[in-house]
N, C-alpha and C positions, 0 to 999 in steps of 0.2 A: 566255556561260555561264549555265546554269540548274541549280539544285539542287532536287530534290524530296525532302523529308524525310518519313519515316513519321510519321503523325499521332500525337500523344501519347495519344489515346484508344484506340489499338491496343495491346494488351498484347503481351508479348515472345514468348511461346512459341506455336508453331503450334497446339498442342492447346488453348490457352486462347482463341485469337482468336475463333472462332465464338461461343463462350459469352459473351464480353464484348460482342460486337456485338449478339447477340440480347438480352442484358440491357439494353443501351442502347435498343434498339428498343421493348422492353416499357415502358420508362420515358418514352418519347418524348412521350406525351400529357400526362402530368402535368408533366414538366420544361418542355415547350414552353409550357404554359399559364403556369407560373410565370415563365418567361423573358419571355414576351410582356408579362406584367403589369409586370415590372421594367423592361422597355424603355421603358415609358411614364412612369416616375417622373421628375419634374423634378429630378434630382440635379445638383449643381454640382461639377465637377472643380477641382483645384488648378491655378492658372495660373502661368506664368513660366518663365524659362530654368532648365534643369537640374532640372526636376521634371515629372512626368507630368501630362498634362491629358486629361480625357475629358468629352465632352458626349453620351455614348452610344456604342454601344448599351449602356445600363446593365444590368448583370446578364447580358448576353448571353454565352453560352458560346462563345467565338470559336474555330473550328477553323482558319480560313484567312484570309489577307490577300492582297489583290491591289492593286498600285499602278499607276496610269497611267504609261506611259513618258514622258508629257508632264506629269508632276506639277508641274514647276517653273512651268508656265504655267496648267494647269487645276486643280491642287490636289485631284485626284480620287483616292479610294481606296475599296475595297470590303471588307466582311467577310462571311465565310460562317460561320453559327452553327449550334449544335446545337439544332435544333427551332425556330429563329426566322427561318430563311431568310437573305436577303441584306439588308445595310444599306449605304448609300452616304454618303460625305461629299464635298462639293465645295469645302470650305474647309480642306483639310489636316487633317481630324480635329477641327476646332473644333465641328462639329455634325453629327449623323447623322439619317438618315431611312430608314424601312423601304422597301425596293425589291423588293417581292414581288408586284407586279401580274403575275399569270400563274403564280406559283409556289404550289402548294397549301400550306395552313396546316400548321404543325408539321413543315416539311421540314428534314431534316438535311443541311446543306451540308458536304461533305467537302473539296472543293477548288474553287478559283476560278482562272481564267486569263484574261488580257486580251490582245487582239489587239496585235501589235507596231505596227500602224497605227491605234491607237485614236483618235488625233486626227482621222483621216478617217472611219473606219468605226464608231467608238463601240461596237465589238463586245466582249462579255464573255461567258464561259461558266461555268456552275456545274455541278460534278459532285456529285450528291446520291444519297441512298438511293433516290430514285425516278427516276433517270436523269439526262440532261443537259438543262439549260435554257440558252437563249441569248437575249441581248438585243443589239439593234443600235442602241439609242438611249440608251446609258449607264445601263442599269438601270431606265429609266422603265417599261418593260414587258418581259415575258419570254414565251418560247414553249417548250413542250416540244420538244426536238430528239432524239426517241427512235426515229425511223423506222429500222428495221433493228437497233435496239439490243436484243438478246434478253436481256441481263443488265443490270438497271437499278441495281445496287449499285456506283456509280462511286466508286472510291477516289482516282483521280488523273487529271489531264488534262495534255496537252502540245500546244502549238500550234506550228506550223511557223514558223521565223524569217522565212519568205517568205510568210506567210499572205495578204498583200495580193494576191499573184499566184497562189499555188497553193491557197488556201482549205483547207489541210489541217490536220486536228485529230485527235488520238488520245485515246482514253479507256481507262484501265486499270480493270478491275472486279474485284470479289471473287467469284471462282468462274466468271466468264464470259470471262476472258482479255482480249484487246485488240481494240478496234474503231477503225476509221478512217473519217473523213468527208473527202471532197475537195471538198465544196460548202458549207463553212462551217457544218456541223452539220445541214443539211437532211435528210441521210440518212446511215446508217452501214452499214458492212460489217464482219462479224467477220473478223479477220485472225489466226487462231490456227494456221495451218499451221506445224507444227514446235514450237509452244508447248505443251510438255507439262505446265506448271504454270500454272493459270489464276487463281490468287490473286495479283493484281498489286499490289504495294505502292508501286512508284514507276516513273516513266518518265524517261528522259533522252534528249534529242534533240540531234543533232550541230549545232554552230553553223554548219556548212557543209551543212546538210541539202539545200539546193537542188541541190548538185552530187553529194553522196555518198549521199543518201537513207537515212542511217543513224540508227537510234534503238535504245535499249536498254530492256529491261523488267527491273526487279528484282522477283522473285517469292519466294514461300516455297518454291520449288524451284530457286533459283539465278538466274543472269543469262541472258537470251536477247537475241540480236542480230538485227536485220533491216537489210539493206543495200539493200532495195528498197521502202522506205516501208511496211513491214509486210506486204507480200504473202506473205512467208515468213520463218520464224524459224529460227535455229540456236541450240542450247544453247551458251552460251559459259561453260562451267564448268571447263575444264581447269585444274587447280591450285586450284580454288575448293573448299576443304575444308569451308566452312560455307555452306550454300545458303539460309539464312533471311536474305534481303537486306532491310534496312531502308531504305537510302538509296543513291543513286548521285550521283556528281559527275563531270562530264565536263570535260576541260581546255578553256579558252578557245581554245587553239591546237591543237585536236584534229586538224585537217587535216594539221598538220605532225608532231605528236608522238604521235598515236593513243593518248592516255592517258585512262584512265577509272578511277575508284576506286569500290569497293563497300564500304559499311559493313554489317556483318552482326550477327546475333544469336549471340553465343557464340564467334565466330571472329575478331573484330577487323576490321581493314581489309585489303582485297586491292587490288592494282593491276595493271592491264594496260597495257602500252605498245605493244601491237600490235592495238589495236582489239577486244579481247576474245578474240582467238584463244587466249590463255593468260593465266593469272593467277599472281601471286606473293603470298604472305603479306607484307603490309607492316606488320608489327606489332612490330618490334624496339623495345623500350622502351615499347610500348603495353600497359600492365598491366591495362587494363579491356577485357573481351572484347565487351561489349554496346555497339554503336555506334549511337546514335540519329540523328545528323546529321553531315553533312560540309559544310565551306565551303572552297572553293578560291580562292586569290588571283587577282584579275583579271590580275596580272602573272606568272602561273605560269611562263610560258615563260622568264623570267629569274630569278625568285626561288625557284621550285620549292616554294612554300609551300602547305600544306594543313592545315586544322584538323579535329579530330574531337571531337564532343560525345558523351559516354558516359553510361551508366547506372551511377551510383555512383562513377565514377572521375574525373569532372570533364572538363577540356579537355586535349587533347594537341595538339602541333604538330610538323610535320615540315617542315624547310627543305631537304630533299634528295629531294623527290618521293616520300616515303613509305619511303625506305630505312631510316630510323630516326626515332623519335619521342621527344619530351620532354614530361613532364607540366608544365603551366603553370597551377598552381592558386593561386599566391600572391594572397591577397585574395579568392578565389572562395569565397563562403560556403556554396554548395550544390553537390553533386557530381552530382546528377541533372540532366543537361543535355539538354533536349528539342529545342532549336533553336539554330542559329548564324546570324548574319548578318554579312557582311563589307563594309567600306566600298568603294564603287566606286573611291575614290582611295587604296586601301590602300598603294600604293607610296610615297605621300607622307605619309599620316597614320597608318598602321599601326593603324587602328581596327578592332576586332572586338567583337561583342556576343554574349552568351550568355543564352538564355532558360532558366530553371531552375524547379524547384518552389519556389524561394525568391526569385523575382523576376529582374530583369535585372541583368547585370554588364557593365561596360565596360572594355575595355583599349585604351590608345592607344600601346602599345609592343609590338604583335604578340604579346600574351598573356603577356609577362614578368611583369606584375602586373595585377590587376583591382581595380576599385572598384565597390561597389554603386551602382546608379542607380535607386533605388526610391522616391524622394520623391514622394508623391502617388499611387503605384501601390497602389490599394486592394485589388487582387487580385493575388497574387504567383505564382499558378499559370499560368506563361507557356507557352502552347502553340505560338505562332508569332511570328516576328520578321520585319520587313521594313524595309530601309533605303531612304530616299528616293533616287531616281536622281540627284538634285541635291545629295547629301549634302555635297559639297565646299563648297557655298555656303549651303545651308539647315540643315545639321547636324541633320536630323530622322530619328527612328527611330519605328517603330510596333510595338506589341505586341498580340497577341491572347491573351486570358486567359480563365479561367473566370468572370471578372466583367466582361467587355466588352473593347472596344478602347481603347487609350491611345496618345497621341502624346507625344513627348519631343523637345524641342529642346535640344541640347547647347550649353553655354557654351564656345566655343572661342576667345574673344577674351581676350588677357592683360590684366591690370590696366595702368593708365597710371601711370608713376612720374614725379614732378616735383619741382622745388625741392630737388635734392641739395645739401647743404651740408657743409662750407664749399667755396667756390670761390676762384679767384684766389690771392692771396698773403696769408697771415696772419703775424703776428709774435708768436705765443705758443706755449708748449709744451703748453697745454691748450685743448681746444675740444670742441664737440659735433658728431659726425657724424650727419646726419639726412637723411630723405627723406620726402616726402609721396607718397601713392598713392591711387588710386580704382579701383574695379571698373567695368567697362563697364556701360552702361545695361541694366537687366534681368539683370545678371550674378548669379552665385551667391554673391557675397560674398567678402571676403578671408579666407584661412586664416591667422590670426595666428601659429599655431605654425610656419608655413613661412617666416616672414620671417627672413632671414639677412643680416648685414652684416659685411664684411671690410675691414680696413685693411692695405694692403700685403700682402695674401694671408693675413693672420692674422684669425681670427674674433674679433669684438668681443663682450665680455660686459657684463652690467649694462645691457643695452638696455631702453628702455621702448617696448613695442610696443602701438600702439592700432589702431583700425579704419581710420584714415586716415593714420597716420604712424608712423615709428620714429625714436628718438633714442638715441644711444649716447655717453656721456661718454668722452673720450680724454685721457690725460695722457702726459707724457714724450716728446712729439714732438721730432724732431730736425730740424735744418736740411735743406732740400732738398725735392724733389718727393715727393708721397704719392698713392697711388691708393685710391679707394673702389670696392668691388665688392660684389655680393650679389644677392639675388633676392627677389621677392614673388610668392606663388602665390595664386590664388583657390581656392575650394572645389571647382572642377571640375578643378584641377590645371594650369591655364594659368599660365605663369610669365613674369614680366617682370624684366628685369635692372636692377639698380642699378649705375650706372657713372658715376664722376666722378673728379676730381683737384683737388688744390690744392698749393700750395707754402708751406713754412714758411721765412720769412726772419727768424730770431730776431735780436734786438739782438746784434750781434757786437762783441766787445771785443778791443782790441789793446793791447799792453803794451810799455813800456820801463822800464828800471830807474831812470832819473834824468832830471831836467830842470834846466838851468842857464842862466838868463838874467841872472846876476850876474857870474860870472867869464868868460862867453862870451856869444855871441848864439845864441838857440835858437828854432827854429820847429817847429810840428807841422803837417805837410802832410796834408790830407784830400781825397781825390780820388774822383770818381764816374766809372767807365769810360764812354766815349762810347757804347758799345753797350748801356748799361743802359736798362731800360724806364721807370724812374721816378726821382724825386728821392731822395737819401739825406739823412737828418738826423743830425747828429753832436752828441755832448756830450763834454766833456773833464773829467778830474779829475787833479790833481797833488797827491800826498801827501794824498789824501782831500778836497781842496778842489775844489769844482765851479767850472768856468770857462766863460765864453761863448766859443765859437769864432768869433764874428763871422758875417757873412752876405754873400750875393751878390745882395741885393735881393729874395730870395724868403723872407726870414724868418731868425731866428737859427739858425745851424748847418745851413742847408738848402743842399745842393749839387745842382744840376741835372746831368743826364748830360753828360759831356764837360767838366766844370768842376772846379776845385780851390779849396780854402780854404787859406790859409797864415798862421794866427794866430800871434802871438808875445806874450809876457806879460812885460813889463819888470819887473826886480827880483824875479823868482820863481825859487826853486831848491828842489829836493826830489824825492822819489820814493816809491813808484812812480808812473808816468805811465800813464793809461788813457784811450784814445779809444774811444767807443762809437758804432757805426753803429746808430742807433735803429730804422731801418726795414729792417735786414738788408742783403741784397744783397752784391755783390762789391766792397766798398770797397777802396781802395788807400791805405795810410797809411804815413808815415815821419816821422822827425825829421831836421832839418838843423841842424847846429851850425857856427858860425864861432868859431874860437879864433885870435886874431891874424890871420895871413894864411892859415890852413888851413881847409878845409871838410870836414865829415864828414856822411854820410847813413846812417841806420840804419832799415831797414824795421821796422814794428811786428810783434810776435809775437801771432798770434791766440790768443784764450783757449783754444780747443780744442787749441792746440799748446804750452801750458804743460806742464811736466813736473817730475817729482821727481828727474831724473837728466840732467846735462848734461856735455859734453866740449869741450875746446879742445886744439889741438896743442901749445901752448907758453906759458910764462910767463917774463917777463924783467924782473926788478927788480935786475939786476946790471950790465948793459951801461951804459957811460957815456952820460948824457943821457936814460936811460929810467926811467919810473915806471909801475908796473902795478897796477891794482886788479881784484879780482873783486867784482862787485856782485850781491847776492841780494835780491830783492824778494818780499814776501808780500802780493799784491794783496788789498785789502779785498773781501770778498764771495766770494773763492775758498776761503779757509780761515776757519772761524769763530774760530779762536784762533791762538796763536803756532805757529811751525814751528821745527824743529831742523835744523841743516845741518852738513855735513862737507865740507871742501875738502881734496883731496889733490893734490900735484904730484909727478909721477913715482912715484906709488903711496904717498907718504908725507905725513903731516901736516906742513904747512909751518911750523908754530910757533904762537905766540899768535894767537888769532882764527881758527884753522883749523877750529874747531868752536864752535857757539854756537846762539843762539836769535834769531828775528826776530818781532816782534809783528805782528799783523794790520794791514795798511795801511802797514807800515814797510819799511825796507830797511837793509842793512849794506853798507859800502864797505870791503873788506878789502884790505890791502896787506902784503906779506911782504918786507921789505928783505933784499937779498943773495941772494934766491932766483932761480934760473933753471933751466928744464928743462920736461919734459913727458912724457906728456900731463897735462892738468889736468882734474880731475873734481870736480863738485859733486853731492851727493845731499841729499835733504830728507825729513823725517818729521814727523808730527804728534804722536807720542807721546814720542820721545826720540831722541838721536843713535844711529844704528845700529838704530833701532826696527823695528817690524813693520808700521807704518801709513804708507805713502808719502804725501807732501804735494806738490801742484803749486806751483811757484814760477816766477819769471822770473829769469834769470841772464845776465850779460854780462861781458865783460872790457873795461876802458878802459885805454888806453895814452897817455901823454904822451912824445913823443920830441923829439929835437933840443933838449934842455934845456927842455922845456915849450912849445916853439914850435908843435908839431904834435900834433893830437889824432886818435885812432882808437878806435872801439868795435866789438866783435864779439859778437853774441848767441851763446850756447852752442848746440851741436848736440845735440839730444835723443838719448838712448841708443837709443830705438826707431827713430830715423832714420839711424843709422849703417849704412853699406853697404860694398860692395866695389868701387864704381865712382863716380868723381867727375870733374867737368868744370869748365873755365874757358874763357873766350873767347880769352885772349892771354897770352903770356909775353914779357918784355922784359928781357934782360940784355945788351943791345947799345947801346941809346940812351945818349947822354952823361948821366951822373949817375944811371943806373938800375941797381939791383941787385935780383935776383928769386930767391926761394927757394920750393921746393915742400916742404912739411912733411907727413910721413906718420907717424902713431903707431899702435902696436898695443895696444889696450886688452884683448886677450884673454889667456887663460891658456895659450895654445899658439902656436907660431910661425905666421906667415903670409908668403907670398911676395908681391912687389909688382912692378909695372912702371910707369914714367913715360914718357909720349910727348908730344912737342911737334910739332904739325903732322904727326902720323902717324909720326914717327920716334922709335924707342926711344932714350931718353937715359939711363935708369937702370933697374936691376932688382936684386933681391936678396931676402934673407930678413930678416924682423924678428922678434926673439924677443919673448916676453911682456913688455909694458910698455916696449919699446924704441921709439925714434923716429929718424927721419933728417931732416936739413935741407939737402939738396943744392942747389947753385946751379950754373948752366951758363953760364959766361962766353962772351959773343959770340953766345948763342942768342937768337933772336927769332922769334915766329910764333905760330900757333894753328890749331886749338884745342889745349888742354892736357888730358891725361887721366891719372888715376891709377887703375889696376886692381889688385885684390888677390885672394888666394885665400880671404880671410875678411873680417870686418868690420874696418874701420880708420877713423881720423880723418884728414882731409886738409884743408889750407888752403894758400893762397899768401900769402907775405909779400913786400912790395915796399918798397924805399927809393928814392925819386926826389927828388933834390935835398935840400931840407930836410925832406921829409915821409916818413912811415911809414904803410903801409896793409896790413891783413890781410883776405883774402877767403876765407870757407869754401868748400869745393867744392860744386858743384851736383850732387845725386844724381839724383833722378827728373827726367827731361827732359820737356818738353811743347812744343806748337807755338805757344803764346801766352804773352806776358809783359807785365807792366805796371809802371810807375813813377809816382810822384806828380807829377814836375816835370822840365822840360827848360829849360836856361838857356845859351844861346850869345849873349846880348846884354848881360848885366851886365858892368861894367868888370872886367877881369882874369879873366874866366870863359871857358873853352873846353870844349865838351861833345861827346862822341862816343857813338853807339849802336853797340855791337859785336854782330854776329850770326855765329855759327860753325855750320857744317854737319858734324855728327859721323857722318852716314849715308853709305852707299855709293852714293847716287843724287843727282842734282841736285835742288834745291828752289828755291822762290820765297818771298821774305819781304817783308813790307810794314811800314813804320814810319809811325805816326800820332801827331800831337801835338794835343791838344784836339779830336780827331775828324777833323782834316784830314790827308790823306795827304801825307807829305813825300818818300817814295821807295819804289819797289818794286825788288827786287834778285834776280837769279838767282845762286845760290851753288852752286858745284861741290862734289862730295864732298871732305871734308877741308879745304875752303877757308873763308874768312870775309870779311866786309865791315866797315868801320869808318867809316861816313859821319858828317859833321858838317854842321850847318845854320846858317851864320853869320846872326846877327841874330834868330834864333828863340828865343822864350821862352814858356813856358806849360805846361799839363798838363791831364789826365794824358797819359802816354806809353804807347803800345801797340805791341808787335811781334806780328805773326801770320805764320805760315809754313805751307807745305803739308805739312811733316813736322816731327818733333821737332828742335829746335835748342837752342843755348846762347846766352843773351843777357845782356848787362850794359850799364850806362852807366859811362863813364869821364869824369872831370872834372878839369881843371887850373884851380885858383884861385890866382892870384898865385904860380904856380910850384909849388903844393902839389897832390898827387895824391890822388884818391878814386875808388873803384870800388864800384858797387852792383849785385848780381845782381838780375834781374827777379823780380817776385813772381808 
């Protein structure tokens, strides 16, 4: 593709053209003298990336630029000036020298063209007001090449793409029409047959000239086409309503698409898709009628993109082959556009440049927006632009101006971002998100206003932005992973991404209502999952007193992955109890208690799961041998002051102590003699009973049964955790000495329906009114899993009596594929331990059990089935169950004939 643009020194109207040219000729002597003097001045241009550099021609009025096709290796380019002849640079514009040996003084050079085979023939041609001059030694010397050239006012030149073999060259003249040379300029022949307008402004030669012999002439009388290398011409003006043609642009794929564009004076753009046989106005959306220049995409065959530079209207683009246009002037400071240059790699970089009366403007997004590229450009009257053939790698642009030739190397390398912080795992809610950055060597500098930092997709404010770094304070971080994103741009618009991540593992706190190592034996079990990446460090407080949890040889309270601590504190009783995992992580914590011959285990309640509202299914301080307490703790550090509470049983105040106050770091142990029923509800506030400011507390029920011989404790179910579907691993109302109840209570103000299933079989269904509950038992029934489903939120638990013991297990709501416990014991005297896994899904699954990181068994479990393995002689922790789908899992323990069950955490 080659584009020939009308020179900026040609005025627009046909009637003015001769007058202006004559005026410039009259001034030639004085202007040339001044220009020649200026060319010799030792001026110094600005150097560096993203600014223009010139070492001459200083003050030269540059009409044309020509770049070697081998610029990447020879760094050669030429300028044609008004009155100063030709200048050459062999170091990419870094320095210039006059190349006028053989060219008369004061010569006005209108156009330059270089042989496609310049590396071999070093041929260059200059079209001047005194004819054509040619050089075959890279401009070292010139010869007049005017034999047969009867009109010497040469306005444009076009060289055959196959010049090396056909030696064909065309010259367009002002008033003399077109001439052709087939011997490299040694002689010319006029080829005007059929060319009725001899003022030729531009020439466009087919990229497939060797085969189609086609070229076009843009004149002040329209477009003419020759398909026989200029031997004859035909007017190609059908449909061309404006015949003052300033510029032509021929498609790179002309052989296939036969497309050519004409930019006109007063008529906008016309397009022909049949090789000039007919034209259509291609001006829909093109609001400026005077088109100075056209630039067609190198990938026109696929992207159909062409740009138009206009007089007073700025730049327009068409992405549909000229069918419609859009103005693209955002950021374009001057709307008189004399020249356009498009990147050879436009498909990838979308770079286009506009030469205007106010300097050069650059777009790297296909014209959607522009930015001035004028730093160091001492003359902003830009007549011509040329893009380096190797622009993809050297990023170099040249400008011919009224004040000389300038070169510009664009900064296309993004900044380098390093040291993004924080990384890894931190254990604080406050930190500083930061990044360091640097521009590339010789870069244009960081644009501080463009630095943006985001945390988890939200923009950070209050950032301190410096030339080499940014830092943003962050507070209120939550546990879990966090992502850092953002960007840094340099002054050239190159952008580098900020991308990082870190994890917050805050000190997690776990709570119980009470600790008793006076009336019973009590242990706090602290476990680190075997899959954990690092040690966990624990601390303990009971009733506000700090305790040392002991060690495993790695320091106080430090638990390596796959290990457990089991500290006990003789003679200590009180509450609340708080275990802190100081380094965060997925700790597993529980309390184990021995009362007489019975054992009870209670998982810790994580601080994030404290609540102002708890439920249980039942309260019993009436049945023979039963004693029942509701324990409410106000953990120190959760509430700054006292909290107020209200207990209701079956919707009523149970009597004295049913409402009251708990100081910070203290608890109350409430019992209501003679009361039985459900549901049981606890609510808490920080302002007053029934107030408007909820307060988070810890609450549980403790039961002594069998005349005080057996102990059971059940943490409350949070109101926000109530659901319509609950699960257990097993039901046993068939084993000797075993009685099992499923309790369901309706806390709602409207009725709900329910269903109870054991091992997939429906065993009960019905309707529960507001505040009602059921406590069914199913004699002779044994199996699992067990499920309660309801039409609304309910509370559900299992109560079991086995021999001398009593046990209550809340239903498991949300299921998962992995569960953990602190300890397994099938070795201590009187102890038997089972791990129960039930499959509630409709497909088979596989489950694995590990103790202390060692695999004890892997099991295939059919839909609706379960496994209940036991491992004689095994003791240790932690315990982990993992499955290929969601399961229900619990541990069951018999200790001296007393029964305990703990759902997995």
